[in-house]
C-alpha positions in Angstrom: -8.1 -16.6 14.5 -5.3 -19.2 14.3 -4.1 -17.9 10.9 -0.6 -17.2 10.2 0.7 -13.7 9.3 -1.4 -10.6 10.0 -0.4 -8.0 12.6 2.0 -10.3 14.4 4.1 -10.4 11.2 4.1 -6.6 10.6 7.6 -5.9 12.1 9.1 -8.8 10.3 8.3 -7.5 6.8 9.7 -4.7 4.7 7.9 -1.5 4.0 7.6 -2.6 0.3 5.9 -5.8 1.4 3.5 -3.8 3.6 2.6 -1.6 0.6 1.8 -4.7 -1.5 -0.4 -5.9 1.4 -2.2 -2.6 1.5 -1.0 -1.8 5.0 1.2 1.1 4.1 1.3 3.7 1.4 4.4 5.8 0.7 6.5 6.9 -2.2 6.3 9.7 -4.8 3.0 11.7 -5.0 2.0 9.6 -8.1 2.8 6.3 -6.3 0.9 7.4 -3.2 -2.1 8.4 -5.2 -2.0 5.2 -7.1 -1.9 3.2 -3.8 -4.8 5.2 -2.3 -6.8 4.8 -5.6 -6.3 1.1 -5.6 -7.5 0.9 -2.0 -10.4 3.2 -2.8 -11.5 1.0 -5.6 -10.9 -2.1 -3.6 -13.2 -1.0 -0.7 -15.8 0.6 -2.9 -14.8 4.1 -1.8 -14.6 6.0 1.5 -15.3 9.4 2.8 -12.4 9.9 5.2 -8.7 9.1 5.1 -6.5 9.2 8.2 -2.8 9.8 7.5 0.2 9.2 9.7 2.6 11.7 8.3 5.5 11.1 10.5 7.1 7.8 11.7 10.4 6.5 13.0 13.3 8.9 12.6 11.8 11.2 10.0 12.9 14.7 10.7 10.7 17.7 11.3 11.8 19.1 7.9 11.2 15.9 6.0 7.8 15.5 7.7 6.7 19.0 6.6 8.0 18.4 3.1 6.1 15.2 2.9 2.9 16.7 4.1 3.3 19.6 1.6 3.8 17.2 -1.2 0.6 15.3 -0.2 -1.3 18.6 0.1 -0.1 19.9 -3.3 0.0 16.8 -5.4 -2.1 14.0 -3.9 -5.0 15.7 -2.1 -6.3 17.7 -5.2 -6.5 14.4 -7.2 -8.3 12.7 -4.3 -10.9 15.5 -4.3 -11.5 14.9 -8.0 -11.8 11.2 -7.4 -14.4 11.6 -4.6 -16.3 14.4 -6.4 -17.4 11.9 -9.1 -18.0 9.0 -6.7 -21.1 7.0 -7.3 -21.7 4.5 -4.5 -23.5 2.0 -6.8 -20.8 2.1 -9.5 -18.1 1.8 -6.8 -19.7 -1.3 -5.3 -19.9 -2.8 -8.7 -16.2 -2.1 -9.4 -15.3 -3.4 -5.9 -17.0 -6.7 -6.5 -14.9 -7.2 -9.6 -11.6 -6.8 -7.8 -9.9 -10.1 -7.2 -8.2 -10.7 -3.8 -4.6 -11.8 -4.4 -4.3 -15.4 -3.0 -0.7 -14.8 -2.0 -1.6 -11.8 0.3 -2.2 -13.3 3.8 -3.2 -9.9 5.3 -5.9 -9.3 2.8 -7.2 -12.9 3.1 -6.9 -13.1 6.9 -8.0 -9.6 7.9 -8.6 -6.8 5.4 -11.2 -8.6 3.2 -13.3 -9.5 6.2 -12.9 -6.0 7.7 -13.3 -3.7 4.7 -15.5 -5.7 2.3 -18.3 -7.2 4.4 -20.1 -3.8 4.7 -22.1 -4.4 1.5 
């Protein structure tokens, strides 16, 4: 506790800053896949992914379009990624990932939360 940043700073940063911190993922299907893969490698893999497909003032039409893009272009690649997932190999890769020193959210919360399972 007592650290600066973290969830209390969430509303004070831009979406792009949140993507860099690993708190949000958005963009083109290729960008989203890359962001998810980076998180997948960082954590050593995961079996489930919870998606919030609508936020703020996103219209119904744009929400459906976004979900369809994910379904058509991101999800199939994630299935391929997880089909060849080897837990031992993933943990070895995970241990090689360096935590960015400039990233307060990773240092203060995410590293302790997602990486202490080993």
